[in-house]
BALUM-827319 format. One record per residue (C-alpha): residue number from 0; y, x, z. Coordinates in Angstrom, 3 decimals. Example, Ala and Ser with C-alpha at 12.3 -4.5 7.8 and 13.67 -1.06 7.14 Angstrom:
residues 2
{pos=0 | c2=-4.500 | c1=12.300 | c3=7.800}
{pos=1 | c2=-1.060 | c1=13.670 | c3=7.140}
***
This chain:
residues 168
{pos=0 | c2=172.020 | c1=10.941 | c3=129.996}
{pos=1 | c2=173.662 | c1=7.477 | c3=129.814}
{pos=2 | c2=177.298 | c1=7.339 | c3=130.956}
{pos=3 | c2=176.416 | c1=5.316 | c3=134.070}
{pos=4 | c2=173.847 | c1=7.952 | c3=135.139}
{pos=5 | c2=176.088 | c1=11.006 | c3=134.745}
{pos=6 | c2=176.473 | c1=13.075 | c3=137.865}
{pos=7 | c2=179.638 | c1=11.887 | c3=139.654}
{pos=8 | c2=182.222 | c1=14.331 | c3=140.979}
{pos=9 | c2=181.667 | c1=14.382 | c3=144.753}
{pos=10 | c2=184.140 | c1=15.129 | c3=147.534}
{pos=11 | c2=184.548 | c1=13.946 | c3=151.121}
{pos=12 | c2=187.139 | c1=13.073 | c3=153.730}
{pos=13 | c2=187.424 | c1=11.343 | c3=157.104}
{pos=14 | c2=186.930 | c1=7.580 | c3=156.906}
{pos=15 | c2=190.052 | c1=5.441 | c3=156.520}
{pos=16 | c2=190.310 | c1=1.893 | c3=157.867}
{pos=17 | c2=190.656 | c1=0.592 | c3=154.308}
{pos=18 | c2=187.147 | c1=2.010 | c3=153.568}
{pos=19 | c2=185.486 | c1=-0.266 | c3=156.122}
{pos=20 | c2=185.072 | c1=-3.398 | c3=153.936}
{pos=21 | c2=183.442 | c1=-1.410 | c3=151.127}
{pos=22 | c2=181.132 | c1=0.534 | c3=153.462}
{pos=23 | c2=180.094 | c1=-2.797 | c3=155.024}
{pos=24 | c2=178.890 | c1=-3.887 | c3=151.580}
{pos=25 | c2=176.552 | c1=-0.886 | c3=151.092}
{pos=26 | c2=173.531 | c1=-2.227 | c3=153.064}
{pos=27 | c2=171.973 | c1=-4.793 | c3=150.711}
{pos=28 | c2=169.545 | c1=-6.433 | c3=153.158}
{pos=29 | c2=168.746 | c1=-6.813 | c3=156.832}
{pos=30 | c2=166.150 | c1=-4.058 | c3=156.389}
{pos=31 | c2=168.673 | c1=-1.604 | c3=154.913}
{pos=32 | c2=171.178 | c1=-2.397 | c3=157.662}
{pos=33 | c2=168.471 | c1=-1.867 | c3=160.290}
{pos=34 | c2=167.845 | c1=1.622 | c3=158.891}
{pos=35 | c2=171.582 | c1=2.404 | c3=158.891}
{pos=36 | c2=172.666 | c1=0.677 | c3=162.103}
{pos=37 | c2=169.770 | c1=-0.810 | c3=164.137}
{pos=38 | c2=172.017 | c1=-2.574 | c3=166.659}
{pos=39 | c2=174.066 | c1=-4.437 | c3=164.031}
{pos=40 | c2=173.304 | c1=-7.852 | c3=162.563}
{pos=41 | c2=173.178 | c1=-8.519 | c3=158.844}
{pos=42 | c2=175.527 | c1=-8.728 | c3=157.086}
{pos=43 | c2=177.433 | c1=-5.800 | c3=158.581}
{pos=44 | c2=180.825 | c1=-6.958 | c3=159.828}
{pos=45 | c2=184.079 | c1=-5.030 | c3=159.741}
{pos=46 | c2=184.272 | c1=-5.407 | c3=163.523}
{pos=47 | c2=180.830 | c1=-3.879 | c3=164.129}
{pos=48 | c2=181.462 | c1=-0.901 | c3=161.846}
{pos=49 | c2=184.980 | c1=-0.388 | c3=163.217}
{pos=50 | c2=183.601 | c1=-0.350 | c3=166.778}
{pos=51 | c2=181.003 | c1=2.266 | c3=165.782}
{pos=52 | c2=183.719 | c1=4.398 | c3=164.191}
{pos=53 | c2=185.781 | c1=4.173 | c3=167.386}
{pos=54 | c2=182.825 | c1=5.146 | c3=169.607}
{pos=55 | c2=181.479 | c1=7.947 | c3=167.417}
{pos=56 | c2=182.910 | c1=11.125 | c3=165.963}
{pos=57 | c2=183.542 | c1=12.687 | c3=162.576}
{pos=58 | c2=183.080 | c1=9.463 | c3=160.592}
{pos=59 | c2=182.971 | c1=10.762 | c3=157.035}
{pos=60 | c2=183.137 | c1=9.149 | c3=153.603}
{pos=61 | c2=181.772 | c1=10.753 | c3=150.454}
{pos=62 | c2=183.805 | c1=9.958 | c3=147.363}
{pos=63 | c2=182.170 | c1=9.737 | c3=143.934}
{pos=64 | c2=184.825 | c1=10.081 | c3=141.266}
{pos=65 | c2=187.395 | c1=9.206 | c3=143.928}
{pos=66 | c2=185.701 | c1=6.017 | c3=145.175}
{pos=67 | c2=183.884 | c1=5.628 | c3=148.540}
{pos=68 | c2=180.173 | c1=6.166 | c3=147.892}
{pos=69 | c2=178.541 | c1=7.056 | c3=151.232}
{pos=70 | c2=179.216 | c1=7.117 | c3=154.947}
{pos=71 | c2=177.904 | c1=8.804 | c3=158.113}
{pos=72 | c2=179.078 | c1=9.952 | c3=161.526}
{pos=73 | c2=177.849 | c1=11.626 | c3=164.697}
{pos=74 | c2=176.589 | c1=9.301 | c3=167.412}
{pos=75 | c2=176.269 | c1=12.338 | c3=169.665}
{pos=76 | c2=178.252 | c1=15.562 | c3=169.460}
{pos=77 | c2=177.909 | c1=18.475 | c3=171.829}
{pos=78 | c2=179.980 | c1=21.590 | c3=171.072}
{pos=79 | c2=177.478 | c1=24.461 | c3=170.940}
{pos=80 | c2=174.581 | c1=22.017 | c3=171.420}
{pos=81 | c2=173.243 | c1=19.200 | c3=169.279}
{pos=82 | c2=174.959 | c1=16.839 | c3=166.880}
{pos=83 | c2=173.132 | c1=13.637 | c3=165.942}
{pos=84 | c2=173.891 | c1=12.104 | c3=162.552}
{pos=85 | c2=173.987 | c1=8.313 | c3=162.450}
{pos=86 | c2=175.084 | c1=5.316 | c3=160.384}
{pos=87 | c2=173.919 | c1=6.995 | c3=157.162}
{pos=88 | c2=174.352 | c1=4.805 | c3=154.076}
{pos=89 | c2=174.866 | c1=5.344 | c3=150.334}
{pos=90 | c2=176.315 | c1=2.820 | c3=147.891}
{pos=91 | c2=173.382 | c1=1.094 | c3=146.126}
{pos=92 | c2=174.486 | c1=1.989 | c3=142.592}
{pos=93 | c2=174.687 | c1=5.698 | c3=143.484}
{pos=94 | c2=171.345 | c1=6.179 | c3=145.226}
{pos=95 | c2=169.144 | c1=8.860 | c3=143.715}
{pos=96 | c2=172.117 | c1=10.740 | c3=142.246}
{pos=97 | c2=172.700 | c1=13.448 | c3=144.849}
{pos=98 | c2=175.214 | c1=11.516 | c3=146.955}
{pos=99 | c2=172.942 | c1=11.357 | c3=150.018}
{pos=100 | c2=172.186 | c1=15.071 | c3=149.810}
{pos=101 | c2=175.909 | c1=15.833 | c3=149.553}
{pos=102 | c2=176.600 | c1=13.559 | c3=152.550}
{pos=103 | c2=173.980 | c1=15.169 | c3=154.801}
{pos=104 | c2=174.944 | c1=18.690 | c3=153.723}
{pos=105 | c2=178.576 | c1=17.830 | c3=154.536}
{pos=106 | c2=177.602 | c1=16.535 | c3=157.980}
{pos=107 | c2=175.534 | c1=19.687 | c3=158.570}
{pos=108 | c2=178.520 | c1=21.825 | c3=157.639}
{pos=109 | c2=180.784 | c1=19.883 | c3=160.020}
{pos=110 | c2=178.198 | c1=20.210 | c3=162.823}
{pos=111 | c2=177.514 | c1=23.911 | c3=162.368}
{pos=112 | c2=181.061 | c1=25.013 | c3=161.501}
{pos=113 | c2=183.425 | c1=22.749 | c3=163.459}
{pos=114 | c2=181.188 | c1=22.005 | c3=166.440}
{pos=115 | c2=179.128 | c1=25.237 | c3=166.480}
{pos=116 | c2=175.993 | c1=23.104 | c3=166.840}
{pos=117 | c2=172.711 | c1=24.829 | c3=167.587}
{pos=118 | c2=170.831 | c1=22.030 | c3=165.882}
{pos=119 | c2=171.367 | c1=18.715 | c3=164.128}
{pos=120 | c2=169.269 | c1=15.613 | c3=164.738}
{pos=121 | c2=168.558 | c1=12.530 | c3=162.656}
{pos=122 | c2=166.375 | c1=9.532 | c3=163.450}
{pos=123 | c2=164.495 | c1=7.533 | c3=160.881}
{pos=124 | c2=162.181 | c1=4.536 | c3=161.089}
{pos=125 | c2=158.578 | c1=4.909 | c3=159.931}
{pos=126 | c2=158.933 | c1=2.214 | c3=157.239}
{pos=127 | c2=161.756 | c1=4.183 | c3=155.585}
{pos=128 | c2=159.411 | c1=6.648 | c3=153.863}
{pos=129 | c2=161.978 | c1=7.663 | c3=151.237}
{pos=130 | c2=164.434 | c1=8.772 | c3=153.918}
{pos=131 | c2=161.734 | c1=10.568 | c3=155.917}
{pos=132 | c2=160.765 | c1=12.582 | c3=152.839}
{pos=133 | c2=164.434 | c1=13.183 | c3=151.969}
{pos=134 | c2=165.206 | c1=14.623 | c3=155.428}
{pos=135 | c2=162.040 | c1=16.720 | c3=155.308}
{pos=136 | c2=163.126 | c1=18.217 | c3=151.953}
{pos=137 | c2=166.433 | c1=19.173 | c3=153.602}
{pos=138 | c2=164.579 | c1=21.074 | c3=156.343}
{pos=139 | c2=164.473 | c1=18.509 | c3=159.158}
{pos=140 | c2=161.238 | c1=18.509 | c3=161.188}
{pos=141 | c2=159.887 | c1=15.715 | c3=163.445}
{pos=142 | c2=159.860 | c1=16.400 | c3=167.182}
{pos=143 | c2=159.541 | c1=12.966 | c3=168.851}
{pos=144 | c2=158.319 | c1=9.466 | c3=168.031}
{pos=145 | c2=159.788 | c1=6.566 | c3=169.980}
{pos=146 | c2=158.429 | c1=3.016 | c3=170.021}
{pos=147 | c2=160.994 | c1=0.441 | c3=168.928}
{pos=148 | c2=161.164 | c1=-3.128 | c3=167.650}
{pos=149 | c2=162.424 | c1=-3.705 | c3=164.103}
{pos=150 | c2=164.835 | c1=-6.367 | c3=162.862}
{pos=151 | c2=161.939 | c1=-8.859 | c3=162.477}
{pos=152 | c2=160.678 | c1=-8.283 | c3=166.015}
{pos=153 | c2=157.757 | c1=-6.127 | c3=164.877}
{pos=154 | c2=156.613 | c1=-2.823 | c3=166.314}
{pos=155 | c2=158.260 | c1=0.194 | c3=164.693}
{pos=156 | c2=158.274 | c1=3.942 | c3=165.211}
{pos=157 | c2=161.591 | c1=5.768 | c3=165.326}
{pos=158 | c2=160.942 | c1=9.343 | c3=164.244}
{pos=159 | c2=163.425 | c1=11.868 | c3=165.607}
{pos=160 | c2=163.886 | c1=14.951 | c3=163.432}
{pos=161 | c2=165.692 | c1=18.247 | c3=164.011}
{pos=162 | c2=167.171 | c1=20.958 | c3=161.847}
{pos=163 | c2=167.829 | c1=24.169 | c3=163.769}
{pos=164 | c2=170.837 | c1=26.197 | c3=162.633}
{pos=165 | c2=169.693 | c1=28.935 | c3=160.294}
{pos=166 | c2=166.108 | c1=27.603 | c3=159.980}
{pos=167 | c2=164.807 | c1=25.634 | c3=156.981}
***
């Protein structure tokens, strides 16, 4: 395997304010930002991400070889109830290398261990087929489809998925 494709050493920690500029650079287009943060405008600003971090809980950064590589948080957190993962994004150069899986598994662990969640929810737009298949492989199952408008003003379907604690 070429050196740039070797599996990075992955770890995680709570987000730090100095991570914000780098995380803002992860979405590479208006479409990618829409999938990560539908209410934000491209390019993602430090102010918009900082506000989301303030309003949400458990904002987490995955580190690949010590460098920020992915980000997510909970937009909803209910102790003993449901936790909803949001703002999911992976650095472009690390996609397809297990970083996203590590991120979601970390968020699941935080939800089920720290918050005693009964289930964890994610939402994904219909055009993001790769993410829909990814979440399905992790055990998430669709339970609701909501009509939305995408970043271009076109009709979109937001597919809500659930993973019940102890069920895959």
